[in-house]
C-alpha positions in Angstrom: 151.2 141.4 90.4 152.5 138.4 88.7 149.9 136.3 86.5 149.9 133.6 89.3 148.7 136.1 92.1 146.3 137.7 89.8 144.6 134.2 89.3 144.3 133.4 92.7 142.7 137.0 93.8 140.5 136.5 90.6 139.2 132.8 91.8 138.8 134.1 95.5 136.4 136.9 94.2 134.5 134.2 92.3 134.6 135.9 89.0 135.5 133.7 85.5 139.4 134.6 84.6 138.1 134.2 81.3 137.1 137.6 79.8 133.2 137.5 79.2 132.9 134.0 80.7 130.0 133.3 83.0 130.5 131.8 86.3 129.5 128.1 86.8 126.4 127.6 88.2 126.0 126.2 91.6 123.6 123.6 93.2 121.4 124.8 95.9 122.6 123.7 99.1 120.5 120.7 100.1 119.2 120.1 96.6 119.4 116.4 95.6 119.5 115.0 92.1 116.5 112.9 91.1 117.2 108.9 90.7 117.2 108.4 87.2 116.8 104.6 87.5 113.3 104.7 88.4 110.5 105.1 85.9 107.5 107.3 86.9 104.2 105.5 85.7 100.3 106.6 86.5 98.8 109.6 87.7 100.8 112.7 88.4 100.8 113.4 92.4 100.3 109.6 93.2 102.9 108.2 90.8 104.2 104.4 90.5 107.8 103.9 90.2 109.5 101.0 88.1 113.0 99.7 88.2 114.0 97.0 86.0 117.3 94.9 86.7 119.9 95.1 83.9 119.3 91.1 83.7 115.9 91.6 82.4 117.3 93.1 79.3 118.4 89.6 77.9 116.2 87.5 80.3 112.7 87.6 80.8 111.5 88.5 84.5 109.2 88.4 86.9 107.5 91.6 88.5 106.8 92.3 92.0 104.3 95.3 92.9 104.6 96.9 96.3 101.9 98.5 98.1 103.1 101.3 100.5 102.2 102.0 104.4 99.6 104.6 105.2 100.1 108.3 104.5 103.2 107.4 102.2 104.0 106.9 98.5 106.2 105.2 95.8 108.6 107.9 96.3 109.0 107.6 100.1 109.5 104.0 99.7 111.9 104.4 97.2 114.1 106.9 99.2 113.9 105.0 102.4 117.5 103.7 103.3 115.5 101.1 105.2 113.3 99.9 102.7 116.2 99.9 99.9 117.4 96.7 101.4 114.5 94.7 100.2 114.1 96.4 96.8 117.9 96.0 96.0 117.9 92.3 97.2 115.0 91.9 94.7 116.5 93.6 92.1 119.9 91.7 92.1 117.8 88.6 92.2 116.5 89.3 88.9 112.8 90.9 89.8 111.6 93.7 88.6 110.1 96.0 91.1 107.1 98.3 90.9 106.7 100.7 93.9 102.7 101.3 93.6 101.1 104.9 94.2 98.0 102.6 95.1 95.8 105.7 93.7 96.9 107.7 97.0 98.2 107.8 100.4 94.8 106.2 102.1 93.1 104.3 99.8 93.1 101.4 102.2 93.1 98.7 99.2 89.6 100.1 97.6 88.5 98.4 94.6 88.7 101.9 92.9 92.4 102.1 93.7 93.0 98.8 92.4 91.6 99.7 89.1 94.4 102.5 88.8 97.0 99.9 90.0 95.7 97.4 87.1 96.5 100.3 84.4 99.8 101.1 86.0 100.4 97.3 85.9 99.8 96.8 82.2 101.7 100.2 81.3 104.7 98.7 83.4 104.6 95.2 81.4 105.4 97.0 78.4 108.7 98.4 79.4 110.4 95.2 80.1 110.8 91.6 79.0 108.1 90.1 81.3 107.9 86.3 82.1 104.3 86.0 83.0 104.6 86.0 86.6 103.5 89.2 89.2 104.0 88.8 92.8 102.7 91.4 95.7 104.2 92.8 98.4 102.2 94.7 101.0 103.5 96.5 104.0 101.2 97.7 106.7 98.0 99.2 105.2 99.3 98.1 101.9 98.6 94.6 102.7 94.8 95.3 101.6 95.7 96.3 98.3 98.3 93.5 97.8 95.9 90.8 99.3 93.0 92.3 97.0 95.1 92.1 93.8 95.4 88.2 94.1 91.4 87.7 94.8 89.0 86.8 91.9 88.3 90.0 89.6 91.6 91.5 90.1 92.6 93.4 86.8 95.9 91.2 86.8 96.9 87.9 88.1 99.1 87.5 91.1 100.9 84.2 91.8 102.0 84.8 95.3 101.3 87.5 98.3 104.1 88.7 100.8 102.7 90.8 103.6 105.1 92.5 106.4 103.1 94.0 109.4 100.2 94.0 107.3 96.4 95.0 107.5 94.4 92.3 106.0 90.9 92.6 107.8 89.6 95.8 106.4 86.8 96.1 109.1 89.2 95.8 111.9 91.2 98.8 110.6 87.6 100.6 110.1 87.3 100.0 114.1 91.0 100.6 115.1 90.6 104.5 115.2 88.3 107.6 113.9 90.9 108.7 111.5 91.3 105.2 109.7 87.2 105.3 109.7 87.0 108.7 107.7 90.0 107.5 105.5 88.2 104.4 104.6 84.9 105.9 104.2 86.1 108.2 101.8 88.4 105.8 100.1 85.2 103.1 99.7 82.4 105.5 99.3 80.9 104.3 102.3 78.4 105.8 105.1 78.9 102.9 107.4 81.1 99.8 108.2 82.6 98.1 105.2 80.2 94.9 104.3 82.2 91.3 104.3 82.0 91.5 100.4 84.5 94.8 100.6 86.7 93.1 103.4 89.9 91.4 101.4 90.3 89.0 104.1 86.6 87.9 104.1 87.0 87.4 100.4 90.2 85.5 100.8 88.2 82.9 102.8 86.0 82.0 99.8 88.8 82.1 97.3 91.3 79.1 96.6 94.3 78.9 98.8 97.2 81.5 98.1 100.8 81.1 98.6 101.3 83.6 101.3 104.6 84.9 103.0 103.4 86.7 106.4 105.7 88.4 108.8 104.1 89.7 111.8 105.0 90.5 115.3 102.7 89.8 118.5 103.9 93.2 120.1 103.0 95.3 117.0 100.4 97.9 118.6 99.5 99.2 115.4 98.4 96.2 113.4 97.4 93.1 115.7 99.0 90.2 114.3 96.1 87.9 115.6 93.4 89.3 113.6 95.2 89.9 110.7 98.2 88.0 109.5 97.7 85.1 111.9 94.1 84.9 111.1 95.1 84.9 107.3 97.9 82.6 107.4 95.6 79.1 107.5 94.4 79.9 104.2 98.0 79.7 102.6 98.7 77.0 100.2 101.1 74.4 101.5 104.5 73.9 100.1 105.7 77.3 99.3 104.0 79.5 101.8 105.9 81.2 105.1 105.0 82.5 108.4 107.8 84.7 110.1 107.2 85.4 113.6 108.7 88.7 114.5 109.3 90.7 117.7 109.2 94.6 118.6 107.2 97.3 117.3 105.2 98.0 114.1 107.9 98.2 111.1 110.9 98.0 113.3 114.1 97.4 111.8 114.3 93.8 112.1 111.8 93.9 109.1 114.2 95.0 106.8 117.5 93.2 107.3 119.3 91.2 104.9 118.3 88.4 106.4 114.5 89.3 106.3 115.2 90.4 102.5 116.8 86.8 101.6 113.9 85.0 103.1 111.2 87.2 101.0 113.1 86.5 97.8 113.3 82.8 98.5 109.7 82.9 99.0 109.1 84.4 95.4 111.7 82.0 94.0 110.2 79.0 95.3 107.0 80.2 93.3 109.2 80.4 90.3 110.7 77.3 90.5 107.5 75.6 91.1 106.0 77.0 87.8 109.4 75.8 86.1 108.7 72.3 87.0 105.2 72.0 85.8 
């Protein structure tokens, strides 16, 4: 047999043609490499993930803290092709992004969970050149955490809040279903309905007006816009705030388009420009 045919036969059998050499390892079918551009921070099992634009290495940049929907996580947002439209646009626009673990999948914006987010926020600021501005983005259940983080007593300052199909009324969420009631009771350590003092919406009404970006749909069957986003928006500060009236079901595809991403970034940039003018 010629040497050429011998090599073909050996390769077909999966044997190394070099004497004593081991065959190269094979990657298990369906196994994907973990992204290396997201830095895990916080408690194992409920990690937050930080990603820093290349431009932050030579120019200080602001930070956007993203709070996830119910029963999700930072990793779920990272791996979502749909949500990546928003994160990619933020990163390309010189915003560092912290996908928050929020203290767990069903913390419903509790004060205890916010303390954990505060520690992660402090750790994140040590990893890049921060310009002193933090913004919040809350998705569905994450709206409660995003809103609470902007209230007096938060462990870090938030200069503007964006909400997409977001809960803002904790007591409305409590009354929405037995499963939500059980989760909120566990997260807040309550036996009964949350008092107004623990409700981010009620506390927002007592606080100074906030720069707000609210995107909500009247046909959202999960988070009623009328008692959440629309009820909150009259407390938005003038000049930089924006209400986006959407159509379709909860967290539908039109929430995560390039157009929506640009409107979201435009809101944060208006706040950045306002600070620069002072």
